[in-house]
C-alpha positions in Angstrom: 10.6 -5.6 -3.3 11.6 -2.0 -4.2 13.0 0.9 -2.4 10.9 3.9 -1.8 12.1 7.3 -3.1 13.1 9.8 -0.4 11.8 7.7 2.5 14.5 5.1 2.3 17.4 7.4 3.3 19.9 5.4 5.3 20.9 7.1 8.5 24.2 6.6 10.2 24.2 5.1 13.6 24.8 8.5 15.2 21.8 9.9 13.3 19.6 7.0 14.5 20.4 8.0 18.0 19.2 11.6 17.6 15.6 12.5 18.2 14.5 16.1 17.9 18.0 17.2 19.0 18.2 15.0 22.0 21.2 12.7 22.0 20.8 9.2 23.3 24.6 8.7 23.6 26.2 8.5 27.0 29.8 9.4 28.0 31.9 6.9 29.9 31.5 8.8 33.1 27.7 8.5 32.9 27.9 4.8 32.1 30.1 4.3 35.2 27.7 6.2 37.4 24.8 4.1 36.0 26.7 0.9 36.7 27.4 1.5 40.4 24.3 -0.1 42.0 24.0 -0.7 45.7 22.7 -4.2 46.4 23.9 -4.8 49.9 21.0 -6.3 51.9 18.6 -6.3 48.9 17.6 -9.9 48.4 14.7 -11.7 46.9 13.9 -13.5 50.1 15.9 -16.6 49.2 19.3 -15.1 49.9 20.0 -14.0 46.3 20.9 -10.4 45.5 18.5 -8.5 43.4 19.5 -7.5 39.9 20.4 -3.8 39.2 17.0 -3.2 37.7 15.3 -4.3 40.9 16.6 -1.5 43.1 16.6 2.2 42.9 19.5 3.1 45.3 23.0 3.9 43.9 26.3 4.2 45.7 27.3 7.7 46.5 23.8 9.3 46.1 22.7 11.1 49.2 19.3 12.6 50.0 18.8 16.2 50.9 16.9 17.5 53.9 13.6 17.0 52.0 14.4 13.4 51.1 15.2 13.9 47.4 18.2 12.1 45.9 21.0 14.6 45.2 21.3 13.9 41.5 20.5 15.7 38.3 20.3 12.6 36.1 17.2 12.5 34.0 15.4 9.1 34.3 14.2 9.3 30.6 17.6 10.0 28.8 20.0 9.0 31.7 21.9 12.2 31.2 22.8 15.0 33.7 24.1 17.7 31.4 20.8 19.1 30.0 20.0 21.7 32.6 17.4 21.9 35.3 15.4 18.8 36.2 11.9 18.4 37.7 11.9 16.2 40.8 9.0 13.9 41.7 7.6 14.8 45.1 5.9 11.4 45.4 8.8 8.9 45.0 11.6 11.5 45.5 13.9 9.4 43.4 13.0 10.2 39.8 13.9 13.3 37.8 13.1 14.5 34.3 14.8 17.1 32.3 12.8 19.7 30.4 13.8 18.6 26.9 12.6 15.1 27.6 9.4 16.3 29.1 8.7 18.4 26.0 9.7 15.7 23.5 8.2 12.5 25.0 5.4 13.9 27.2 3.9 16.8 25.2 1.0 18.5 27.0 2.1 17.4 30.5 3.1 20.3 32.7 6.1 20.5 34.9 3.8 20.7 37.9 2.2 17.4 36.9 5.7 15.8 36.8 6.5 17.2 40.2 3.2 15.9 41.7 3.7 12.3 40.3 6.3 11.4 37.7 5.5 8.9 34.9 7.2 6.1 36.8 4.9 6.6 39.7 1.9 6.7 37.3 3.2 3.5 35.6 3.2 5.1 32.2 6.9 6.1 31.7 8.0 5.6 28.1 11.8 5.5 28.6 13.4 2.6 26.8 13.9 0.5 29.9 10.3 0.9 31.0 9.0 0.3 27.5 10.9 -3.0 27.6 9.6 -3.9 31.0 13.1 -3.7 32.4 11.6 -2.1 35.5 11.6 -2.9 39.3 9.7 -6.0 40.1 7.1 -4.1 42.1 6.4 -1.7 39.2 6.2 -4.6 36.7 3.7 -6.5 38.8 1.5 -3.4 39.1 1.4 -3.0 35.3 0.7 -6.7 34.8 -2.1 -6.6 37.4 -3.8 -3.8 35.5 -4.1 -6.1 32.5 -5.3 -9.2 34.4 -8.9 -10.4 34.5 -10.6 -12.7 37.0 -14.1 -13.8 37.8 -15.9 -15.8 40.5 -16.4 -19.5 40.3 -20.2 -19.0 40.1 -19.7 -16.7 37.1 -17.5 -19.3 35.4 -20.1 -22.0 35.9 -22.8 -19.8 34.4 -20.6 -18.9 31.4 -19.7 -22.5 30.9 -23.4 -23.6 30.7 -24.1 -20.7 28.3 -21.1 -21.9 26.2 -22.4 -25.5 26.2 -25.7 -24.4 24.7 -24.0 -22.5 21.9 -21.4 -25.1 21.1 -23.9 -28.0 21.0 -24.8 -27.6 17.3 -21.1 -27.8 16.4 -20.4 -30.9 18.4 -23.6 -32.5 16.9 -22.3 -31.7 13.4 -18.9 -33.3 14.1 -20.5 -36.3 15.8 -22.9 -36.8 12.8 -20.0 -36.9 10.4 -18.2 -39.4 12.5 -21.3 -41.7 12.9 -21.7 -41.8 9.2 -18.1 -42.8 8.6 -18.2 -45.3 11.5 -21.2 -47.0 10.0 -19.5 -47.2 6.6 -16.4 -48.6 8.3 -18.6 -51.3 9.9 -19.8 -52.4 6.5 -16.2 -52.5 5.2 -15.0 -54.6 8.2 -18.2 -56.7 8.0 -19.1 -56.3 11.6 -21.7 -54.5 13.7 -21.2 -50.8 14.3 -20.6 -51.5 18.0 -17.8 -53.9 17.2 -16.0 -51.6 14.8 -12.4 -51.2 15.6 -10.9 -47.8 14.9 -7.2 -47.2 15.2 -6.1 -44.4 17.6 -3.4 -42.4 15.8 -0.5 -41.4 18.0 0.9 -37.9 17.8 2.6 -35.3 20.0 0.5 -32.7 21.8 2.3 -29.9 19.9 1.5 -31.5 16.5 -1.3 -30.8 14.1 -2.5 -33.1 11.3 -3.7 -31.6 8.1 -5.5 -33.2 5.2 -3.0 -33.9 2.4 -5.6 -33.0 -0.2 -7.4 -29.9 1.0 -4.9 -28.7 3.7 -7.6 -28.4 6.3 -6.9 -29.4 9.9 -8.0 -32.9 10.9 -10.1 -32.7 14.0 -10.5 -36.4 15.0 -11.8 -39.1 12.5 -9.8 -39.3 9.3 -8.4 -41.9 6.9 -4.7 -42.5 6.8 -2.3 -44.7 4.8 -0.5 -47.2 7.0 2.5 -47.2 4.7 3.2 -43.5 3.8 1.1 -41.6 6.3 -1.1 -39.9 3.7 -4.1 -38.3 5.6 -7.5 -37.6 4.2 -10.2 -35.6 6.1 -13.8 -36.8 6.3 -15.1 -34.1 4.0 -12.6 -35.2 1.3 -13.5 -38.8 1.9 -17.2 -38.0 1.3 -16.5 -35.9 -1.8 -14.2 -38.6 -3.3 -16.9 -41.2 -2.9 -19.4 -38.8 -4.5 -17.0 -38.3 -7.4 -16.4 -34.5 -7.0 -13.3 -34.1 -4.8 -12.5 -30.4 -4.2 -9.8 -28.3 -2.6 -6.8 -30.1 -3.9 -6.3 -28.3 -7.2 -3.9 -25.5 -8.2 -5.6 -22.2 -9.1 -4.5 -19.7 -11.7 -1.6 -17.3 -11.1 -2.2 -13.7 -11.9 0.5 -11.6 -13.6 0.5 -7.9 -12.8 2.6 -5.9 -15.2 4.5 -2.7 -14.3 3.6 -0.3 -17.1 5.6 2.5 -15.5 5.0 5.4 -13.2 3.1 7.6 -15.7 0.5 4.8 -16.2 -0.4 5.0 -12.5 -1.6 8.6 -13.1 -3.5 8.2 -16.3 -0.6 8.1 -18.7 0.1 5.6 -21.5 1.5 2.1 -20.9 5.3 2.0 -21.1 6.0 -0.8 -23.5 9.6 -0.9 -22.4 8.5 -2.2 -19.0 6.3 -4.9 -20.3 8.0 -8.3 -19.9 10.8 -6.8 -17.9 9.0 -6.0 -14.6 6.0 -8.0 -13.5 4.7 -9.7 -10.4 3.0 -13.0 -10.4 0.7 -13.5 -7.4 0.1 -16.9 -5.7 2.9 -19.4 -5.2 3.6 -21.9 -7.9 3.0 -25.5 -7.1 4.1 -28.7 -8.7 2.6 -29.2 -12.2 2.3 -33.0 -11.7 -0.9 -32.8 -9.6 -3.3 -34.8 -11.8 -7.0 -34.4 -12.0 -9.0 -35.7 -9.0 -11.2 -37.7 -11.4 -8.3 -40.1 -11.8 -8.5 -41.0 -8.1 -11.7 -42.8 -7.2 -13.0 -44.9 -4.3 -14.0 -48.5 -4.7 -17.6 -49.6 -4.8 -18.0 -50.4 -1.1 -16.5 -47.0 0.0 -13.0 -48.2 0.4 -10.4 -45.6 -0.5 -7.0 -46.5 -1.7 -3.9 -44.3 -1.2 -3.3 -42.0 -4.2 -0.2 -42.4 -6.3 3.0 -40.6 -5.8 2.0 -37.8 -8.2 -0.8 -36.9 -5.7 1.4 -37.2 -2.6 0.7 -40.8 -1.6 2.2 -44.2 -2.3 -0.6 -45.9 -4.3 -0.1 -49.2 -2.6 -2.3 -49.4 0.5 -5.9 -48.8 1.5 -6.6 -45.9 3.8 -7.5 -46.9 7.3 -10.0 -45.1 9.6 -8.2 -43.5 12.5 -9.1 -41.2 15.3 -7.0 -38.6 17.2 -9.1 -38.5 20.4 -10.1 -41.8 22.2 -12.7 -43.7 20.3 -16.3 -42.3 20.8 -14.8 -39.3 22.6 -17.0 -36.8 20.8 -20.2 -38.9 21.1 -19.7 -39.3 24.9 -18.9 -35.6 25.2 -22.2 -34.8 23.4 -24.2 -37.0 25.8 -22.6 -35.2 28.9 -23.4 -31.8 27.4 -27.0 -32.7 26.7 -27.5 -33.9 30.3 -26.3 -30.6 31.6 -28.6 -28.7 29.4 -31.6 -30.9 30.1 -31.0 -30.5 33.9 -30.8 -26.6 33.7 -33.1 -25.7 30.8 -30.7 -23.0 29.8 -31.9 -20.4 27.4 -29.8 -18.3 25.0 -29.3 -14.6 25.6 -31.4 -13.7 22.6 -34.3 -15.7 24.0 -33.9 -14.1 27.4 -33.6 -10.5 26.2 -35.8 -10.5 23.0 -38.2 -8.1 24.5 -35.9 -6.3 27.0 -33.0 -4.7 25.1 -32.9 -1.2 26.5 -31.8 0.4 23.2 -34.1 -1.5 20.9 -36.7 1.2 21.0 -34.1 3.7 19.7 -32.8 1.8 16.8 -35.2 3.1 14.2 -36.2 6.4 15.6 -34.6 9.9 15.4 -33.5 9.4 19.0 -30.7 7.1 17.7 -28.8 10.1 16.6 -29.1 11.6 20.0 -28.4 8.6 22.3 -24.7 8.3 23.3 -25.1 4.5 23.4 -26.4 4.2 19.9 -24.6 5.1 16.7 -26.6 5.2 13.4 -24.6 3.5 10.7 -27.0 2.6 7.9 -30.3 3.7 6.2 -31.8 0.4 5.1 -35.5 0.4 4.6 -37.6 -1.9 6.8 -34.6 -2.8 8.9 -34.3 -2.9 12.7 -30.5 -2.9 12.8 -29.5 0.4 11.2 -27.9 1.6 14.4 -25.1 -0.1 16.4 -24.7 -0.5 20.1 -22.0 1.9 21.3 -21.5 2.0 25.1 -18.7 3.9 26.7 -15.9 1.9 28.3 -15.9 3.9 31.5 -19.6 3.1 32.0 -19.5 -0.6 31.3 -20.5 -2.6 34.3 -21.3 -6.3 34.7 -24.9 -5.7 33.8 -23.8 -4.5 30.3 -22.6 -8.0 29.4 -26.0 -9.4 28.6 -26.8 -6.2 26.6 -23.7 -6.8 24.6 -24.5 -10.4 24.1 -28.0 -9.5 22.9 -26.5 -7.5 20.0 -23.5 -9.9 19.5 -25.7 -13.0 19.2 -27.5 -11.2 16.3 -24.3 -10.9 14.3 -24.0 -7.1 14.9 -20.7 -5.3 15.4 -20.3 -3.3 18.6 -18.4 -0.1 19.1 -17.0 0.7 22.6 -15.8 4.3 23.0 -13.1 5.7 25.2 -11.4 2.5 26.0 -8.0 4.3 26.4 -9.4 6.1 29.4 -9.4 2.7 31.3 -5.6 2.3 30.9 -2.6 3.7 32.7 -2.1 6.3 30.0 1.0 5.0 28.2 1.8 7.1 25.1 1.0 5.5 21.7 2.9 8.3 19.8 4.6 6.8 16.8 8.1 7.8 17.8 7.5 6.2 21.2 6.5 2.9 19.5 9.5 3.2 17.3 11.9 3.6 20.3 10.2 0.6 21.9 10.9 -2.0 19.2 14.0 -0.5 17.4 17.4 -1.9 18.4 21.0 -1.1 17.4 23.5 -2.9 19.6 21.7 -5.3 21.9 22.4 -8.7 20.3 19.6 -10.3 22.3 17.0 -8.3 20.4 16.2 -8.1 16.7 17.3 -5.1 14.7 14.4 -3.1 13.2 15.9 -0.1 11.6 14.2 -0.8 8.3 10.7 -2.0 7.8 8.5 -3.2 5.0 5.6 -1.0 3.9 2.9 -1.1 1.3 2.7 1.7 -1.2 -1.0 2.3 -1.5 -0.8 3.7 -5.0 0.5 0.6 -6.8 0.1 -1.9 -3.9 3.8 -2.9 -3.9 6.0 -3.7 -1.0 8.8 -1.2 -0.4 11.8 -0.9 2.0 11.5 2.1 4.3 13.7 3.4 7.0 11.7 3.1 10.2 12.7 6.4 11.6 11.9 8.3 8.4 8.5 6.5 8.2 7.5 7.5 11.7 8.8 11.1 11.2 6.6 11.3 8.1 3.7 10.0 10.2 4.3 12.6 12.9 4.9 15.6 10.5 1.6 15.0 8.6 2.2 15.9 4.9 5.6 17.4 4.2 6.9 18.0 0.7 8.7 14.6 0.8 5.4 12.8 1.0 4.0 13.9 -2.3 5.2 12.3 -5.5 6.4 14.4 -8.5 2.8 14.7 -9.8 1.7 16.1 -6.5 -0.1 12.9 -5.5 -0.1 11.9 -1.8 2.5 9.3 -1.1 0.6 7.0 1.3 2.3 4.1 3.0 1.1 1.5 5.5 3.4 -0.7 7.5 3.2 -4.5 6.8 3.2 -6.5 10.0 5.4 -4.2 12.0 6.2 -5.2 14.7 5.4 -8.8 13.7 2.3 -10.1 15.6 4.3 -13.2 16.6 6.8 -10.9 18.3 4.5 -8.2 19.6 4.8 -9.1 23.3 8.6 -9.5 23.0 9.3 -6.3 21.0 6.8 -3.9 22.7 5.9 -5.7 26.0 4.8 -2.5 27.8 2.4 -1.6 25.0 1.2 -5.2 25.0 0.0 -4.9 28.6 -1.5 -1.5 28.0 -3.5 -2.8 25.1 -4.8 -5.8 27.0 -5.9 -3.5 29.9 -8.0 -1.4 27.5 -10.0 -4.4 26.0 -13.7 -4.2 26.6 -15.8 -7.2 27.6 -12.7 -9.1 28.7 -14.7 -12.3 29.4 -14.7 -12.5 25.5 -11.6 -10.6 24.4 -8.9 -11.4 27.0 -6.3 -13.6 25.3 -5.4 -15.7 28.4 -8.3 -15.3 30.9 -11.4 -14.7 28.8 -13.7 -17.4 29.8 -15.9 -17.1 26.7 -12.8 -16.9 24.4 -12.5 -20.4 23.0 -8.8 -19.9 22.3 -8.1 -20.1 26.0 -9.6 -23.6 26.1 -6.8 -25.2 24.1 -4.8 -27.6 26.3 -1.3 -26.6 27.5 1.4 -27.6 25.1 -0.9 -27.6 22.0 -0.3 -25.5 19.0 -2.2 -22.2 19.4 -3.1 -20.0 16.4 -1.6 -16.6 16.1 -4.4 -14.3 17.4 -2.2 -11.2 17.8 -2.1 -8.4 19.0 -1.1 -6.9 15.7 -0.5 -3.3 14.8 -1.8 -1.4 11.8 0.2 1.8 11.3 -0.5 3.8 8.2 -0.7 7.3 6.7 -4.2 8.5 5.8 -6.1 11.2 3.8 -9.5 12.7 4.6 -11.0 12.7 1.1 -11.5 9.6 -0.9 -8.8 9.7 -3.7 -10.0 6.7 -5.7 -6.4 5.5 -6.2 -3.8 5.3 -3.6 -6.2 5.5 -0.6 -5.0 4.2 2.7 -7.2 1.2 2.9 -7.6 -2.3 4.2 -9.4 -4.0 1.3 -12.6 -5.9 1.6 -12.0 -9.2 3.5 -13.1 -11.6 6.2 -11.3 -12.2 9.5 -10.7 -15.9 10.4 -12.5 -15.2 13.7 -14.0 -12.4 15.8 -11.7 -9.4 16.3 -11.5 -6.3 18.4 -9.7 -3.3 16.8 -8.7 -0.3 18.9 -7.7 3.1 17.4 -4.8 4.0 19.7 -3.4 7.1 17.9 -4.4 9.6 15.2 -2.4 12.4 13.6 -4.3 15.0 11.5 -3.3 15.6 7.9 -2.8 19.1 6.8 -2.9 19.7 3.0 -2.3 23.1 1.4 -5.0 24.3 -1.0 -2.5 24.4 -3.8 -1.8 20.7 -3.2 -5.5 20.0 -3.4 -5.6 21.7 -6.8 -2.8 19.5 -8.1 -4.6 16.4 -6.7 -7.8 17.5 -8.6 -5.9 17.7 -11.9 -4.4 14.2 -11.4 -7.9 12.8 -10.6 -9.1 14.1 -13.9 -6.4 12.1 -15.7 -7.4 9.0 -13.6 -11.1 9.5 -14.7 -10.2 9.8 -18.3 -8.1 6.7 -18.2 -10.9 4.7 -16.5 -13.4 5.8 -19.1 -11.1 4.3 -21.8 -10.2 1.1 -20.0 -13.5 0.3 -18.1 -16.7 0.1 -20.0 -19.7 1.9 -18.4 -17.6 3.5 -15.7 -19.1 6.6 -13.9 -16.6 9.1 -12.4 -16.9 12.4 -10.6 -14.4 15.1 -10.1 -12.8 15.5 -6.7 -15.1 18.4 -5.7 -18.3 16.5 -6.6 -16.9 13.3 -5.0 -16.0 15.0 -1.7 -19.5 16.6 -1.6 -21.2 13.3 -2.5 -19.0 11.4 0.0 -20.1 13.6 2.9 -23.8 13.6 1.8 -23.8 9.8 1.6 -21.5 8.7 4.4 -22.6 11.5 6.7 -26.3 10.7 6.3 -25.6 8.0 8.8 -23.2 10.0 11.0 -22.8 13.4 12.6 -20.6 15.9 10.6 -18.4 16.2 13.6 -17.6 12.5 13.6 -16.1 12.9 10.2 -14.0 16.0 10.5 -13.0 16.4 14.2 -9.5 15.9 15.5 -10.2 12.5 16.9 -11.8 10.9 13.9 -9.5 8.3 12.4 -10.9 5.6 10.1 -14.0 5.0 8.0 -15.4 1.5 8.4 -17.8 -0.4 6.2 -19.0 -3.7 7.7 -21.5 -5.9 5.8 -24.2 -8.1 7.4 -23.7 -11.9 7.1 -27.1 -12.3 5.4 -26.1 -9.8 2.7 -22.9 -11.7 1.7 -24.5 -13.7 -1.2 -25.7 -10.5 -2.9 -22.4 -8.8 -2.2 -20.4 -11.6 -3.8 -22.7 -11.5 -6.8 -22.1 -7.8 -7.3 -18.3 -8.2 -7.0 -18.2 -11.1 -9.5 -20.1 -8.9 -12.0 -17.9 -5.8 -11.5 -14.5 -7.2 -10.5 -12.8 -6.0 -13.7 -13.5 -2.4 -12.7 -11.1 -2.5 -9.7 -7.4 -1.8 -9.8 -4.7 -3.7 -7.8 -0.9 -4.2 -8.1 0.8 -1.7 -10.5 -2.6 -0.1 -11.1 -3.6 -3.1 -13.2 -7.3 -3.9 -13.6 -8.2 -7.2 -11.9 -7.9 -9.9 -14.6 -9.9 -12.4 -12.5 -11.1 -13.3 -9.0 -11.0 -16.7 -7.3 -13.1 -15.6 -4.4 -14.2 -11.9 -4.5 -13.8 -11.4 -0.7 -11.1 -13.9 0.3 -8.8 -12.6 -2.5 -8.7 -9.2 -0.6 -8.1 -7.3 -3.8 -11.2 -5.0 -3.9 -12.1 -1.8 -2.0 -15.6 -0.5 -2.6 -15.5 3.2 -3.3 -18.3 5.6 -2.6 -19.5 5.1 -6.2 -19.5 1.3 -6.0 -21.4 1.4 -2.6 -24.0 3.6 -4.3 -24.3 1.2 -7.2 -24.4 -1.8 -4.9 -27.4 -0.4 -3.1 -29.1 0.5 -6.4 -28.6 -2.9 -8.0 -29.0 -5.3 -5.0 -30.6 -3.2 -2.2 -27.8 -3.8 0.3 -25.5 -1.4 2.2 -23.0 -1.9 5.0 -22.9 -0.4 8.4 -20.7 2.7 7.8 -19.2 4.7 10.7 -16.1 6.6 11.7 -13.8 5.1 14.3 -12.6 7.7 16.7 -9.6 7.8 18.9 -10.1 5.3 21.7 -12.9 3.4 19.9 -12.8 -0.4 20.1 -14.6 -1.9 17.1 -15.7 -5.5 17.8 -16.4 -7.3 14.5 -18.1 -10.7 14.4 -16.6 -13.5 12.3 -18.4 -13.8 9.0 -18.9 -10.1 8.4 -16.9 -8.8 5.4 -15.4 -5.4 6.1 -13.1 -2.7 4.7 -11.4 0.3 6.3 -10.1 3.6 5.0 -7.8 5.8 7.1 -9.0 9.4 7.2 -5.8 10.5 9.1 -2.5 8.9 10.0 -3.6 6.1 12.3 -2.2 3.5 14.7 -4.6 0.6 15.3 -4.1 -2.5 17.3 -6.2 -5.6 16.8 -6.7 -8.9 18.6 -8.5 -12.0 17.4 -10.7 -14.1 19.6 -13.3 -16.9 19.1 -16.7 -16.4 20.8 -19.3 -19.2 21.1 -21.9 -17.1 19.4 -19.9 -17.1 16.1 -18.4 -20.5 16.2 -20.7 -21.7 13.3 -19.5 -18.7 11.2 -16.0 -19.9 11.8 -17.0 -23.4 10.7 -18.4 -21.9 7.5 -15.3 -19.8 6.8 -13.1 -22.9 7.3 -15.2 -24.8 4.7 -14.8 -21.8 2.3 -11.0 -21.9 2.9 -11.0 -25.6 2.2 -12.5 -25.2 -1.2 -9.9 -22.5 -2.3 -7.1 -23.5 -4.7 -3.9 -24.8 -3.1 -2.0 -21.6 -4.0 -4.5 -19.2 -2.7 -3.4 -16.6 -0.1 -6.2 -17.6 2.3 -5.9 -21.4 1.9 -4.2 -22.2 5.2 -6.4 -23.4 8.1 -4.8 -21.3 10.8 -7.6 -21.5 13.4 -8.4 -25.2 13.6 -11.8 -24.2 14.9 -13.3 -27.7 14.9 -10.6 -29.0 17.2 -10.9 -25.9 19.3 -14.7 -26.4 19.7 -14.2 -29.9 21.1 -11.6 -28.7 23.6 -13.9 -25.8 24.6 -16.9 -28.1 25.1 -14.8 -30.4 27.2 -13.6 -27.6 29.4 -17.2 -26.1 29.7 -18.6 -29.5 30.7 -15.9 -30.0 33.3 -16.4 -26.5 34.7 -20.2 -27.0 34.9 -19.6 -30.3 36.7 -16.9 -28.8 38.9 -14.2 -31.3 37.9 -10.6 -30.6 36.9 -9.7 -30.6 33.2 -7.8 -33.6 31.9 -6.0 -34.4 28.7 -7.8 -37.0 26.5 -4.6 -38.8 25.6 -0.9 -38.7 25.2 1.1 -40.4 22.4 4.1 -40.3 20.2 4.4 -39.2 16.6 4.0 -41.9 14.0 4.2 -41.7 10.3 4.6 -38.5 8.3 2.3 -35.5 8.7 1.9 -32.5 6.4 1.8 -29.3 8.4 1.6 -25.9 6.8 4.2 -23.3 7.7 3.2 -20.9 10.4 3.0 -17.4 9.1 
């Protein structure tokens, strides 16, 4: 990891405490005044005194004749020496100084503060409120805003709908188990009904993974009684067929640092070759021998592999189950009985002829309708426009409309979702103050962060305060390199998704409250979110929320663009654009960029055969002609436009992969190196399709993505199985949350199988979702809800033998 030029300036602790001239220090007298809390008579109802944060009355503070506290201490900065304060006429206890109002609440007038202060409006962004160190009553109101409930009848209807959609998944799992059980009966020499299957014991918070392909074991599997080597049913089948997959090491790619000049069209610096390089993909043991050396016996019996393969080589693998024997088959019978009794239809069947926007999808009216956004120009296609309702207009009746589009594998864009929240600021400096820490030992220190330099795709250490100042100040001189090229950075997992709720709890509640269609997206109470069906105490996948904070640039640069490269998500995801900051570039800087682009083009013509390049002027014009043919011009250039999305249809994936395999060596990645090889053109996440490549993709294969601009407050809901890429047109803050819908569970199954076949050292190898196990738990809960019975755990046990579990990222 390297340090980044002028952005890694180390600030002193005093400098860290300065923001736009406002000191965060407190003198001793102020600290003493803050510490004198009056708790007499303030209890929690059980005789215990309330904590200082649970009361607003201080010793020695009197009220005037109008009821206002006689104090000039600002609630935001906790200082009383910064001049006149504005007093809230609603609570009559909070005051804000003018410097804090101007710095942390830009655009809010003093009269608005006097009418109802941020604390009364539940959107105060002082450090204490951001960390939810607020009075209990205030905290409860904030949490209530993000909660989601529904009636019992609604839950029953949703459960029956879920049963219908999950049925093919459970049938697939049951079919695999029946085949293995019949084979086991032959091995034991008994009837199928008399087959004895060992129930493996394990803790509720433990997951078992196949030692060969690293995929989560859902129920039936084979295990060595001596060493605990586990093999999933898919690997058992492939081993018997003689083509075991997923357990091999893949190639490691070496990216060479040819120097800074090479990034901008210069020659390769031979002095750097061999001295600075980066090898992608972790190295594994070299003693993993060929799967062809491990074979099953003639009757289907599988022996434990030798030590070089991770086993002991001494015992036969026994068939075991994680759920009680025949658990899945019995669950399948219950589900079919419910469906047969109710004759439930899917949403697509119910609404095939009644979607209110279906008549607008192909006509010119699609450009005029606020609920439809044209995003493609495919010939003879009925899905060129996307459903785009407004969050403030969504009512219960919109759910089936959403499901009609969602069941067809279409993304949905919900606009103005931030208007449904309490109005907490997502300004970058506010976020920085929320998760930074200097002296509090109970919280992690986040003064420096890891970022990605979008030019050479390397990780760099950046001072967090400098990064966010650069974000807020658009393009200052410090954010261009010595060639005049934009220095574009994107934060890497900051704050970490596993710590999001801990580091920025107030923003966490704000984000949950803005989620559209919460029956799907709510992380705890979404009844159609299968993640919520996992039993208490079990290992749950990391579904977010996760922030994506990055600089951006309006025109496509070709190199160094602020992009998320083409990839799949492991599940469905909702992505909300919470903040944008316009980028202002001087005309002289654009001329310098144009000259550098000419050098890039000349270098590409030498290194890439058959490459077609345009100068920046032609490219900007072509970009707007192409991308804006599906959008209004205002969507691309206005103040609230933030990110350009390309989302591909699931049915177009085979052609997309074929194109990428043909042209992969035309794309640059780390250190500006051309890609030497691809393992999987999408799962590798090393390719971004520029305007020119999207044009060639349509010419050669006749496919194009949905292309649209995400505006401030837009929530983009992407189905699992749809490859997509994103380019930031401005400095953007986006927050994303994963969920698993019953409509796309089969796509998740397919993705899991693709992950299983990847080499062991591939970045996407880990089965983080455990979707097969999730589908069983979800079906169990749905059946119980439909029957009106309380959920129960299938079994409890203790851990036996050894289990391979991948590290949680």
